[in-house]
C-alpha positions as CSV (number, residue, x, y, z in Angstrom):
1,M,0.0,0.0,0.0
2,V,1.2,3.5,-0.7
3,A,-0.6,5.2,2.2
4,V,-2.1,4.4,5.6
5,L,-5.3,6.0,6.8
6,E,-5.2,8.2,9.9
7,D,-6.8,6.6,13.0
8,D,-9.6,9.2,13.1
9,C,-10.1,9.8,9.4
10,F,-13.8,8.8,9.6
11,A,-14.4,10.5,13.0
12,T,-17.2,13.0,13.3
13,G,-19.2,14.4,16.2
14,P,-22.3,12.6,17.6
15,E,-24.8,14.8,15.8
16,R,-26.5,13.8,12.6
17,I,-24.9,15.3,9.5
18,R,-26.1,16.2,6.0
19,A,-25.3,14.1,3.0
20,D,-23.3,16.8,1.3
21,E,-21.2,17.3,4.5
22,A,-20.5,13.5,4.8
23,L,-19.4,13.5,1.2
24,R,-17.2,16.5,1.7
25,L,-15.5,14.9,4.7
26,L,-14.9,11.7,2.8
27,R,-13.4,13.5,-0.1
28,A,-11.1,15.6,2.1
29,R,-9.9,12.8,4.4
30,L,-9.3,9.8,2.1
31,N,-6.4,9.1,-0.2
32,C,-5.0,6.4,-2.4
33,I,-4.0,3.2,-0.6
34,V,-2.8,1.0,-3.6
35,D,0.4,0.7,-5.5
36,V,1.1,1.4,-9.2
37,E,1.8,-1.2,-11.9
38,T,2.3,-1.4,-15.6
39,V,-0.2,-3.4,-17.7
40,P,-0.5,-4.1,-21.5
41,L,-2.8,-1.8,-23.3
42,G,-5.3,-4.6,-24.0
43,A,-5.6,-5.3,-20.2
44,A,-6.1,-1.7,-19.1
45,C,-9.8,-1.1,-19.7
46,G,-11.6,-0.5,-16.4
47,R,-8.4,0.3,-14.6
48,I,-7.5,3.7,-13.1
49,L,-4.7,5.7,-14.9
50,A,-1.8,6.4,-12.6
51,Q,0.0,9.1,-14.7
52,D,-1.0,11.7,-17.2
53,L,-1.0,10.7,-20.8
54,V,0.9,13.4,-22.8
55,A,1.0,13.6,-26.6
56,E,4.6,13.1,-27.7
57,R,3.7,14.1,-31.2
58,N,1.0,15.9,-33.1
59,I,-2.2,13.9,-33.8
60,P,-2.5,13.7,-36.7
61,N,1.2,14.1,-37.3
62,A,0.8,15.9,-40.6
63,D,-1.9,17.8,-42.6
64,N,-3.9,15.1,-44.4
65,S,-7.0,14.6,-46.5
66,A,-10.4,13.9,-44.9
67,V,-11.8,12.4,-48.2
68,D,-10.9,10.7,-51.4
69,G,-10.5,13.4,-54.1
70,Y,-8.1,16.0,-55.4
71,A,-5.8,18.4,-53.4
72,L,-5.1,21.9,-54.7
73,R,-4.6,25.5,-53.9
74,A,-7.9,27.4,-53.3
75,A,-6.2,30.4,-55.0
76,D,-6.0,28.5,-58.3
77,L,-9.8,28.2,-58.5
78,A,-11.7,30.3,-61.0
79,E,-14.1,33.0,-59.7
80,G,-17.7,32.4,-60.6
81,G,-17.2,29.2,-62.6
82,E,-15.5,25.8,-63.0
83,I,-11.9,25.3,-63.9
84,R,-9.9,22.5,-65.6
85,L,-6.6,21.6,-63.9
86,P,-3.9,18.9,-64.6
87,V,-3.3,16.0,-62.2
88,V,0.4,15.9,-61.6
89,M,0.8,13.5,-58.6
90,R,-0.9,10.7,-56.7
91,V,-0.8,10.4,-52.9
92,A,-2.1,7.5,-50.8
93,A,-2.4,7.0,-47.0
94,G,1.0,5.8,-45.7
95,D,3.0,7.6,-48.4
96,P,5.8,10.0,-47.3
97,P,5.1,13.7,-47.7
98,P,4.9,14.3,-51.4
99,G,6.7,17.6,-51.7
100,L,5.6,20.8,-53.3
101,L,2.4,20.9,-55.5
102,Q,3.0,23.3,-58.4
103,V,0.8,26.2,-59.0
104,G,-2.2,25.5,-61.2
105,A,-2.2,21.7,-60.7
106,V,-3.9,19.1,-58.5
107,A,-2.9,15.9,-56.7
108,R,-5.0,12.8,-56.7
109,I,-5.3,12.1,-53.0
110,F,-7.0,9.5,-50.7
111,T,-8.4,9.7,-47.2
112,G,-5.6,10.0,-44.6
113,A,-2.9,10.8,-47.2
114,P,-0.5,13.6,-46.4
115,M,-1.3,16.9,-48.1
116,P,1.2,18.1,-50.7
117,E,3.1,21.3,-49.7
118,G,1.2,24.3,-50.9
119,A,-2.2,22.6,-51.1
120,D,-4.8,23.9,-48.7
121,C,-8.1,22.2,-49.7
122,V,-9.4,18.9,-51.2
123,V,-12.4,18.5,-53.6
124,M,-14.3,15.3,-53.2
125,Q,-13.9,12.9,-56.1
126,E,-17.7,12.7,-56.7
127,D,-17.8,16.5,-57.2
128,V,-15.4,16.6,-60.2
129,M,-15.4,15.4,-63.8
130,A,-12.3,13.6,-64.9
131,D,-10.9,14.2,-68.4
132,D,-7.8,12.1,-69.2
133,D,-5.0,13.6,-66.9
134,H,-7.2,16.6,-65.9
135,V,-10.1,17.2,-63.7
136,I,-12.9,19.8,-63.9
137,I,-13.5,21.4,-60.5
138,P,-16.7,23.3,-59.8
139,H,-17.0,26.7,-58.3
140,G,-17.4,27.2,-54.6
141,L,-14.6,25.3,-52.9
142,R,-12.9,27.2,-50.1
143,A,-9.5,27.1,-48.5
144,G,-9.4,24.4,-45.7
145,A,-12.2,22.3,-47.2
146,N,-11.8,18.6,-46.4
147,R,-8.3,19.1,-45.0
148,R,-7.3,17.9,-41.5
149,L,-4.6,19.9,-39.9
150,A,-1.6,18.5,-38.0
151,G,-2.3,18.5,-34.3
152,E,-6.0,19.4,-34.7
153,D,-6.9,16.4,-32.4
154,L,-3.9,16.7,-30.0
155,K,-0.9,18.9,-30.1
156,K,2.6,17.7,-29.0
157,G,2.9,18.3,-25.3
158,E,-0.8,18.4,-24.6
159,V,-2.3,16.3,-21.8
160,A,-4.6,13.8,-23.5
161,L,-5.9,12.1,-20.3
162,R,-5.4,13.0,-16.7
163,A,-4.2,10.6,-14.0
164,G,-7.1,9.3,-11.9
165,S,-9.3,8.7,-14.9
166,V,-11.1,5.3,-15.2
167,L,-10.0,3.9,-18.5
168,R,-13.0,3.2,-20.8
169,P,-12.8,1.7,-24.4
170,Q,-12.5,5.1,-26.0
171,H,-9.5,5.9,-23.7
172,I,-7.8,2.7,-24.8
173,G,-8.2,3.9,-28.4
174,L,-6.8,7.2,-27.5
175,A,-3.8,5.6,-25.8
176,A,-3.2,3.5,-28.9
177,A,-3.3,6.6,-31.1
178,L,-0.6,8.1,-28.8
179,G,1.5,5.0,-29.5
180,H,1.3,3.4,-26.0
181,A,1.6,-0.4,-25.8
182,Q,1.5,-0.3,-22.0
183,L,0.0,2.0,-19.4
184,R,0.8,2.8,-15.8
185,V,-2.3,2.1,-13.7
186,F,-3.2,1.7,-10.0
187,A,-3.2,-1.8,-8.7
188,P,-6.8,-3.0,-8.1
189,L,-8.4,-2.6,-4.7
190,H,-8.8,-6.0,-3.0
191,I,-12.3,-6.0,-1.3
192,A,-13.6,-8.6,1.1
193,L,-17.3,-8.9,1.0
194,F,-19.5,-10.4,3.8
195,S,-23.2,-10.5,4.6
196,S,-24.2,-11.0,8.2
197,G,-26.9,-12.8,10.1
198,D,-28.1,-16.4,11.0
199,E,-31.4,-15.7,9.2
200,L,-29.6,-15.5,5.8
201,C,-29.6,-18.5,3.4
202,E,-27.7,-19.1,0.2
203,P,-29.7,-18.8,-2.9
204,G,-30.2,-22.2,-4.5
205,G,-30.4,-24.0,-1.1
206,P,-33.3,-24.6,1.2
207,L,-34.9,-21.6,2.9
208,A,-35.1,-22.1,6.7
209,P,-38.2,-21.1,8.6
210,G,-38.1,-17.4,9.3
211,G,-35.1,-17.1,7.0
212,A,-34.4,-15.0,3.9
213,F,-32.1,-15.6,0.9
214,D,-28.9,-13.4,0.9
215,V,-29.5,-10.6,-1.5
216,N,-26.9,-8.0,-0.6
217,R,-23.7,-10.1,-1.1
218,Y,-24.7,-10.8,-4.7
219,L,-26.1,-7.3,-5.3
220,L,-22.9,-5.6,-4.0
221,S,-20.6,-8.1,-5.8
222,A,-22.4,-7.2,-9.1
223,L,-22.0,-3.5,-8.4
224,L,-18.3,-4.0,-7.7
225,G,-17.8,-6.3,-10.7
226,D,-16.8,-3.7,-13.4
227,R,-14.9,-1.2,-11.3
228,G,-11.3,-2.5,-11.6
229,V,-11.4,-4.2,-8.2
230,I,-10.8,-7.8,-7.0
231,V,-13.7,-9.0,-4.9
232,S,-13.4,-11.9,-2.4
233,D,-16.8,-13.3,-1.6
234,L,-16.4,-14.5,2.0
235,G,-19.9,-15.6,2.5
236,I,-22.3,-15.1,5.5
237,L,-21.0,-14.1,8.9
238,P,-22.9,-16.1,11.6
239,D,-24.2,-14.4,14.8
240,N,-21.2,-15.7,16.7
241,P,-18.8,-13.2,18.3
242,R,-15.7,-15.5,18.0
243,K,-16.3,-16.4,14.4
244,V,-17.0,-12.8,13.4
245,H,-13.9,-11.6,15.1
246,S,-11.7,-14.2,13.4
247,A,-13.2,-13.7,10.0
248,L,-12.8,-9.9,10.0
249,R,-9.2,-10.2,11.3
250,V,-8.2,-12.5,8.5
251,A,-10.0,-10.5,5.8
252,A,-8.3,-7.3,7.0
253,R,-4.9,-8.8,6.6
254,Q,-5.5,-9.9,3.0
255,N,-7.5,-7.0,1.6
256,H,-7.6,-3.2,1.3
257,V,-11.3,-2.9,2.1
258,V,-13.6,-5.1,4.2
259,M,-17.3,-4.5,3.4
260,T,-20.3,-5.9,5.2
261,S,-24.0,-5.5,5.1
262,G,-26.3,-5.9,8.0
263,G,-25.3,-6.6,11.6
264,A,-23.8,-3.2,12.2
265,S,-26.3,-1.7,14.7
266,V,-26.2,-2.0,18.5
267,G,-28.4,-5.0,19.0
268,D,-27.4,-8.0,21.1
269,E,-26.7,-10.1,17.9
270,D,-24.8,-7.4,16.1
271,H,-21.3,-8.5,16.8
272,I,-19.6,-6.7,13.9
273,V,-19.6,-3.4,15.9
274,R,-17.6,-4.9,18.8
275,A,-15.3,-6.9,16.5
276,V,-14.3,-3.8,14.4
277,S,-13.8,-1.8,17.6
278,D,-11.6,-4.5,19.1
279,L,-9.5,-4.9,15.9
280,G,-9.2,-1.2,14.9
281,A,-11.6,1.7,15.1
282,L,-15.3,2.1,14.2
283,H,-17.2,5.3,13.5
284,F,-20.9,5.5,12.8
285,W,-21.9,8.3,10.5
286,S,-25.4,9.3,11.3
287,I,-26.4,10.8,7.9
288,A,-29.7,12.5,7.4
289,V,-30.8,10.4,4.4
290,K,-33.5,8.0,3.3
291,P,-33.2,5.2,2.5
292,G,-30.5,4.1,4.8
293,R,-29.4,4.4,8.4
294,P,-26.1,5.3,10.0
295,L,-23.3,4.0,7.8
296,A,-20.4,2.4,9.5
297,F,-16.9,3.5,8.5
298,G,-13.7,2.5,10.2
299,R,-10.4,0.7,10.2
300,L,-9.3,-2.9,10.6
301,G,-5.6,-2.6,10.9
302,D,-4.5,-1.0,7.6
303,A,-7.8,-2.0,5.9
304,V,-10.8,0.2,5.5
305,F,-14.0,-1.1,7.0
306,I,-17.4,-0.2,5.5
307,G,-20.7,-1.4,7.0
308,L,-23.8,-1.0,4.8
309,P,-27.4,-1.4,5.8
310,G,-29.1,-4.7,5.7
311,N,-32.1,-3.8,3.6
312,P,-31.2,-4.3,-0.1
313,V,-32.5,-0.9,-1.4
314,A,-30.7,1.0,1.4
315,A,-27.6,-1.0,0.8
316,M,-27.6,-0.3,-3.0
317,V,-28.4,3.4,-2.7
318,C,-25.8,4.0,0.1
319,F,-23.3,2.1,-2.0
320,L,-23.9,4.2,-5.0
321,M,-24.0,7.6,-3.3
322,F,-21.3,7.1,-0.6
323,V,-19.2,4.0,-1.1
324,R,-18.7,4.3,-4.8
325,P,-16.8,7.6,-4.6
326,V,-14.9,6.3,-1.6
327,L,-13.6,3.3,-3.4
328,R,-12.7,5.4,-6.4
329,L,-10.4,7.6,-4.2
330,L,-8.9,4.7,-2.3
331,G,-8.1,3.1,-5.7
332,G,-6.2,6.1,-7.0
333,G,-9.1,7.7,-9.0
334,S,-10.6,11.1,-9.0
335,W,-13.7,11.9,-6.9
336,C,-16.9,11.0,-8.9
337,E,-20.1,13.0,-8.6
338,P,-23.1,11.9,-10.6
339,R,-24.8,14.4,-12.9
340,G,-28.5,15.0,-12.2
341,Y,-31.1,16.3,-14.6
342,A,-34.1,18.6,-14.0
343,L,-37.4,16.9,-15.0
344,R,-41.0,17.6,-14.3
345,A,-42.5,15.4,-11.6
346,D,-45.4,13.1,-12.6
347,F,-46.4,12.7,-8.9
348,D,-47.3,14.5,-5.7
349,F,-45.2,13.7,-2.6
350,T,-44.8,14.9,0.9
351,K,-41.7,14.4,3.0
352,K,-40.2,15.3,6.3
353,P,-37.8,18.3,6.4
354,G,-34.2,18.0,7.4
355,R,-33.2,14.9,5.5
356,L,-32.3,14.1,1.9
357,E,-34.4,11.5,0.2
358,W,-33.7,9.4,-2.8
359,L,-36.9,8.0,-4.4
360,R,-36.8,5.3,-7.0
361,G,-38.3,6.5,-10.3
362,S,-38.3,6.3,-14.1
363,V,-38.4,8.6,-17.0
364,V,-41.6,8.4,-19.0
365,D,-43.6,10.3,-21.6
366,S,-46.7,12.1,-20.3
367,P,-49.9,12.1,-22.3
368,D,-49.1,15.5,-23.7
369,G,-45.7,14.3,-25.0
370,Q,-43.5,15.8,-22.3
371,T,-40.7,13.9,-20.7
372,V,-41.4,13.5,-17.0
373,V,-40.1,11.4,-14.1
374,R,-42.5,9.0,-12.3
375,R,-42.1,7.8,-8.7
376,F,-42.2,4.0,-8.1
377,A,-45.3,3.4,-6.0
378,R,-43.7,1.4,-3.2
379,Q,-40.6,3.1,-1.7
380,G,-39.8,0.7,1.2
381,S,-36.1,-0.2,1.8
382,G,-36.9,-3.9,1.3
383,I,-38.9,-3.5,-2.0
384,I,-36.3,-4.9,-4.4
385,T,-38.6,-4.4,-7.4
386,G,-38.3,-0.7,-6.7
387,L,-34.8,-1.0,-8.1
388,T,-35.5,-3.3,-11.0
389,A,-38.5,-1.2,-12.2
390,S,-36.7,2.1,-12.0
391,D,-34.2,4.0,-14.1
392,G,-32.6,6.0,-11.3
393,L,-33.1,8.1,-8.2
394,I,-35.2,11.2,-7.6
395,E,-33.3,13.5,-5.2
396,L,-35.2,15.6,-2.8
397,R,-33.1,17.9,-0.8
398,E,-33.3,18.6,3.0
399,N,-35.4,21.7,2.7
400,V,-38.1,20.1,0.5
401,T,-41.3,19.2,2.2
402,R,-43.7,18.8,-0.7
403,V,-43.5,18.0,-4.4
404,A,-46.5,18.9,-6.6
405,Q,-47.1,17.3,-10.0
406,G,-45.4,19.4,-12.7
407,E,-42.6,20.8,-10.4
408,L,-39.0,20.3,-11.4
409,V,-37.1,17.7,-9.5
410,K,-33.5,16.4,-9.8
411,F,-33.3,12.9,-11.4
412,I,-30.0,10.9,-11.3
413,P,-30.1,8.0,-13.8
414,F,-28.5,4.8,-12.7
415,T,-26.1,5.1,-15.7
416,E,-24.6,8.2,-14.0
417,L,-23.9,6.0,-11.0
418,G,-22.0,3.4,-13.1
419,V,-25.0,1.0,-13.3
420,V,-25.4,0.1,-17.0
């Protein structure tokens, strides 16, 4: 690891804090805790770039043609009519620079081929008439037409991509255009994932009386799956203090982050609280949000501990809004904030003041053809279909107490939160 967290990096006062204050504290106090490594370009997608990519040459490296046609000087064109000019050279993509184009002549040229010296425009081949070794060029072509300038994409010395960027397919293409066969990236975060509670059963097995199938471990593992991390699914923690203590201790030695869901309150059977406190430090963040409850952040030795709520909707929403940016920072990336969009509400709603609420909702077309956002009818933290039937989250700030149909609300699509 390249950094160790401070003992009190998650500490706050006992009072409940706003969501934006919690995010501000997390952003200010956390840092990268992984090393840097070099990987082949083909293996870099999804990883976090560890150093700026700087253009070592112009892209494109020379003026070139954007079309198949004929390169010429705009000054040679006739005013008010067409002109017949001789073809004196042929230039294809991959050819060396062809040298000077004589005045009053044209060069046969193909897409991507370097422009002859002196030529400043290209006429498309379908716009001319060929006549033996001459072409007839119509009136109206201007200087710069169909010509791509050297460095118009990137100039030598320009930063093409900043460190901390998550590499997507388009970034891999950019790196290839810059000539990179390898990239320096941050090593992946190793994340241990547990669920907690004797009532949980593995999907595919029998369901015990009074039990429930484990949703969160599979939900969170899927959310983590495309983020350039390595997830160790360590199963269900039983309601046994000794086993919880042992499992967390071992997981902390082998991973950068230990993440649990459920079992992090102060009930008699919630042993995670005591185990984390014994092995490191635990801080509850009482955040004024719904869905959710106090999130647990802390340390297990050098590992970061994150305790998520047990209800699946609360676990997913808290992961997306709080844990996702935390993991990005810990893994060397830049802080990520989702973009929201103002849309008309297709519902009426009343809420308590003083807390931020994220409702599940979808973008729909109203009868009059307007794009609006509709609230999913059942908003309980255990209603998993509220996630599957929705496109994203409707954010209602702390000072909002009522939403009337037709009012503007902020909508955050799941795609803005990395859920595709």
